N, C-alpha and C positions, 0 to 999 in steps of 0.2 A: 763377575760370576756368570758362567754359562747357564742359561735357563733352558735353552733348546739345543739338543744334539740331533743332527741329521746325518744318518749313516747311508752311504751310497756304495753299492757294489759296482765296480767298473763294468763297462759295456762289453759286448761280444768281441773277443780277441782272436787274432790269428792263431792257428795251432802251433806254429813254430816260427821263431824269428830268424832272420838271415844269419845272425850271429850264433844261433843255437841256444842263447841264454834266455832264461825265463823272464828276466827283468826287462828285456828288450822287445818283448812281444807287443805288437801294436793292436789297436782296434781294427777290425775289418772295415772296409768301406761301407758295407751295409750297417754294421754296428754303430759306426760314427754317425751315419745319416739318421738312423733311428733315434739316437740320443738328441741330435740337433732338432729333430721334429718334436719329440715328446717333452724335453726338459723345460722349455719356456712355460708350458702349461703346468707341469709338475711343480716347479719352484715358485709359481705365482701363488701357491697355497701358503707361502710364508708371508705374503703381504707385499706391499709396494716397496718398502725399504726395510729389509730384514736385518740390516747392520750385522752381516755375517762375515765370518772368516772362512775361507776355503782351504782345507788341509788335504794333502794327497800323499799316498804312497809314492816312493820314487820310481816304481815300475812305470814303463812308458804307457801301457794301456790305462793305468789309473790317472796319470798326468793328462792324457788326452781326454779322458772323461771329465776330469776336473776343469779343463779348459772350457768344455761345454757348460758345466755348472756355473763357472765364473761369468761366462757370457750371459747366461740366463738370469743371474742374480745381480749383475752389474758390479761384480767384485773385480778389482784390478790385479791383485796379487794372489798367488797360490803359494802356500807354505808347504814345504816337503817335510814329512815326518817319517823317519825310518821305522818307528814303532808300528806303523800301519802295514809295512811290508813284512816286518819281522813277526807281526801278529802278537805283539807283546801288550797285553791288556793293561798290566800294571803301569808300564811306562806311558802308555797312551793316556790313561786316566790321570796320571800325575801331570802330564802336559796340559790336559783339559782343565784341571783344577787351577793351573797357573794362567790360563787364558783370560784376557780382559775383553770379553765381547759377549753380548747376550745370546749369540747363536754361532755354533760351529758346524760346518758341513764337512764331513770327513769321507774321503773317497778311498775305499780299501778293497779287501779281498774276502772271499769265503775261505774258511768258516769263521773268520774273525768277526765280520759284521753280524753274522747270525748269532754267534755265541754272546757277543756283547749286548745285542738286542734282547736275547733271552735272559741274560743276567739282570738287565735293567727293568724288563717288563714282566718277567716270570714265564712268558711264552712269546713266541715270535713267528710271524708268517714267513713262508719261504722267500728268501731274498735271492731271486734269480739275477742273471746278468742285467745290470742297469736299474735294478730295483732301488727304491728310496723309501726310508722310514724316518719319520720325525718323532722324537721323544721329548716330552716336557720333563724337566728335572726339578720339580718343585722342592724336593727334599735333598737335592744334591746327588752325589754318586753313591752315598751309603744306603739310601733308601730306595724304594721302588719308583720308577718313572711312570709317566702316563703316556699312552700312545696318542699322539696328536693326529697323525694320518700316515697312511701307507699306500704306495703306488707300486704295482708290480713292474718289472722290467718291460720295455717296449718290445713288441713283436718285430722280429728282424727279417722273417722270410720274404715279405713283399719287397724289401729293400735289396735282398740278395740278387734278385733277378736284374734289377737296375745296375748293380755293380758288374754283373756278368756282361750285360749289354754294353756298358761303358768300356769295359776291357776289350770287347770285340771291335767296337768302333775305333778305339785308340790304336789297336793293332792294324786296322785297315788304313787309317790315316798316316800312320808311321810308314807303312809300305808305300802309300801314295807319294809321300815326300821323297822316299828313296828312289822310286821309279821316275819321278819328275827330275831329280838330280841326275840320274843316269841318262835320261833322254837329252837333257840340256848339255851334258858333257859329251855326248856322241849322237847328235841328231841324225847322222847319216845311217845309223843302224835301224833297220826295219824291226828287229827284235825288240830294241829299246822302246821304240814307239808303241809297239803292240802291248808290251807290258805296262807302259804308262797309261794307255787307254783302258786296259783291263782294270787297273787300279782305280782310275776315275769312275768307271762303271760300277765297281764294287762299292765304293763309298757312296755314290749317288743312290744305288739300290738300297743300301741301309738307311739312308736319309728318307727316302720315299716310304719305306716300310715303317719307320719310326715316326713319321709325320703326325699321327694322332696323339702322340705323347710329348713330342718336342715342341718348344716354343716356336710359333709361326715365324717370328722375325729371324731367328737363327737358322731355322730349316730352310726358309726361302732364300736367304742370302747365300748360304753355303751351297745349296743345290743349284742356284743360278750361276754362281762362279764356276762350278764344276761342269755344268752343262755348256757354258761358253767354250771351255777348253775342249770338250768333246766335239762340238760342232766345228770349231776352228781346225781341229786336227783330222776331221773325217776324210777330207779329200786326199790328204797325204797317205792315210792308211789305205784308201781305195787304190791309189797309184801303186802302193807296195803289193797289194793283192794282184793287180793287173800285171805287174812286173814278174811276179812268181808264175803266173799263168803263161806269160810270154816265154819265159825261160823253159817251162815245161814243153811248150809247143816246138821250140827250137831243138830241144833234146830229143823229142819224138820224131822230128823230121817234118812236121807239119809246116814249119817255117824253115827257110834255108839257113845253112851254117853262116853265111855271110849277111844274114838279115840285120838291118840297122835299127830295127824296132827296139831291141833292148837298150841301145845307146840313147835313143830318143826318149824312152821312158825314164832313163836315169837322169837325163838333162831336165825333163819336166819335174821329176821328183826334187831335184836340187832347187829349182825355182820355187816350187811349192813350199819346201822346207824353209827356205830363206824368208818367204812371205809369212809363214807361221811364226818363226822366231822374231821377226820384226813386230808382228802383232802382239806377241807375248811381252816383248820389252816395252812396247807402247802402253800397254794396259797394266804393266807391272804384275803380270800373271803369276810369276814365280813367287814374288813377295806376298801377294794376296793368298796364294795357295798355302804358303808357310803359316800365315796368320790363321787361316781356316783349320789347318791341321793341328796347330797348337790349341786352338779354342775347343775343337771337338774332342781332343785327347784329354784336356784338363778341366774344361768347364762346359760339359755337355748340358744344354739348356732344357731341362725338363719343365713341363707346364706346372703351374703352382699346385694344382690338384694332385698331380703325380708326386711332387715333392712332399705333399702332406700325407698321402695315403700309400704311395708305392704302386707297383704294378706286379701282378702275379704271373707266373708262367702260363696259366690258363688264358689270361688276357692276350698274351703274345701268340699263343697257339691258335686261339680262335680267329685272330686277325690273319694269321698265316693261312689257315684253312679257307677263310673267305676269299682271299686273293688267289689261292691255288685253284679253287673251284671255278673262279672266273676265267683264269688262264686255261684250265682244262676244257671248259665249255667253248671257248674261242678256238682251241685247237681242234675240237671235234667237228665244228662246222666250217673249218678253214677252207677257203677257195684258193688252191695252190696256183691258179692262174692270175690271181690278184697280187702283184708284186708288193704293193703297199701293205696289204693285209698280212702277207708272209713276213715282211720286215717287222711289223708291230708285234706279231705273235712271237717271233724270235726274240725281240727285245724284252718282252714281258717274261718269257720263259727264262731268259738269261738272268733277269733281275731276281726271279724266284730262286734260281740256282744259287746265286751269290748269297741271298738271305739264308737259305737252308744251310749253306756251307759255313757261313760265319756265325750264325746264331744257333747252331745245332745243340749247344749245351743247354740253352733255354727251351728250345722247341722240342727237345727229346729225340731219342735215336730213330724213331719211326719217320719223323719229318726230316731229320738230318739225312737219312738214306735217300730221300727223294731228290737230293742234290744231284746224285749220279743219273737218275732217270731224267731230270730236267736238263742236265748238261748234254745228254745224248740227243734229246729232241732239238735243243737249240743248235747243236752241231749239224744235224741233218738240214734244218731250216737255214742254217748259215751257209751251207754249201750251195743251196738254191739261191739265196740272196746274193752271195758272192758272184755266182755265174751271171745273174741278171745285172749286177753292178758292173761286171767286166764288159758285158755286151754294151751297156749304155755308155760307159766311159770310152770304150773303143770307138763307138760311133761319134761321141762328142769330140774326141781328139782328132778324128779324121777331118773335122771341119776347121781345125786350127792350122794356121800357117806353119807352126813349128813342127808339124808332122807331115809336111807336104810330100816328102820323099818316101814315106812309109804307109801311105793310105791303103795301098793294096794289102799290105800285111795286116793292117788294122781290120780290114774287111774279113780276112781269114780268121782273126781272133773273134770278131763279132759272130760270125757264122758258127764257129766251133762252140762258143759259149751258149748260143741259142740251142744247139743240139744237146749240150749238157743240161740246160734248163728243161728241155723236153724229156730227156732220159730220167732225170731226177723226179720230175713231176709224175711221169708214168709209173716209176718204181714205187713212189709213195702212195699213189692211188691204188696200185695193185695190192700193196701190203695192207692198205686200209680196208679194201674189200675182203681180203683173206681174213683179217682180224674180225671183221663184222660177221663173216660166215662162221668162223670158229665160235664166236659168242652165241650165234643163233643155234648152232649144234649143241652147245652146252645147255642152253635154255630148254631145248627139246628133250635132252636127256634128263 
């Protein structure tokens, strides 16, 4: 005879299933996580060995909720009862009367769980999604039951933000996997390399932003592997930028039509590309990248306190504002003559751009719009960094035996890029002064 009936309303479900059928609706990621966090404590109220049966409606959202209940109570099997989905009280009570267990935990739907609770107790607290109510049936089903305990459904909001972030990270790592495959399939393509490096930077930026909430072990391992690929491919990207600049100087007439420098750059790129591919094969980089992508997409490692409490949108926004203010302060006092400082400022600005771009749904529209502003700044600083990189690389190549016949042309490139650096620096300084004067005028007004 059943002495205790525990009624459970399923957790928070998706609004619409892929099939369009109500019975196929699943729990949301946030809804499932909230139940997994709350139910071990909730069902401990039944004692260490409740000797319970777990019944469930055949609806997917109820079955997923029942799985969490079974894990929390140590029950191996879940019995499916159509009466719970049909909300047939008479059929359900008949099945309950025939049950041979001291306790039955039934996962169903509203308004069935509310109506049955009210019928057995005379009154019933609101049974929201994920709510659980335990009723002692001392007089069986014909008399009144006694409320043993009631726990409202778990709060889902703080888990919803985690689900959104996980979705954003999963999208970024899927893109990274695709870009890596495209580069390995056509390493001679400068565009493929660029897209691969952008994808690397985007994922690494997300990892650095999420470091306060992600497990240290996973964060450091993934970030280290991605950084290695960034560093290893940096010179190949620098050669592509130099080659584009050389092509532009040939087209403008700064370098002669019969200039051999483009061919020398192409040969150097080929050697550097072969070296990069050899290094990637030696370190099994593609395989390691695949493992990282799968892990981040399916098993993002949140710290234990995050798994227990969740993270609110305000937490993410406060962290973004703190980092943005640091970048903004660095930009305000940036010495454009300091190549290293410009490089760091561009890197940090680019990282904030990728975070605002990818996590806009959590950060909100105001911060998401900063992505365009940050992208504009990093492009301006990028032009300055690229010109400096071209000058340094041209001077470096001029010392190599492989560029013996084109050293004069490399000198032209170095001088041209030095002039570009000077022009960009002067332009940015002039605009900074104009902006400062405009702000001063506004303050006086």
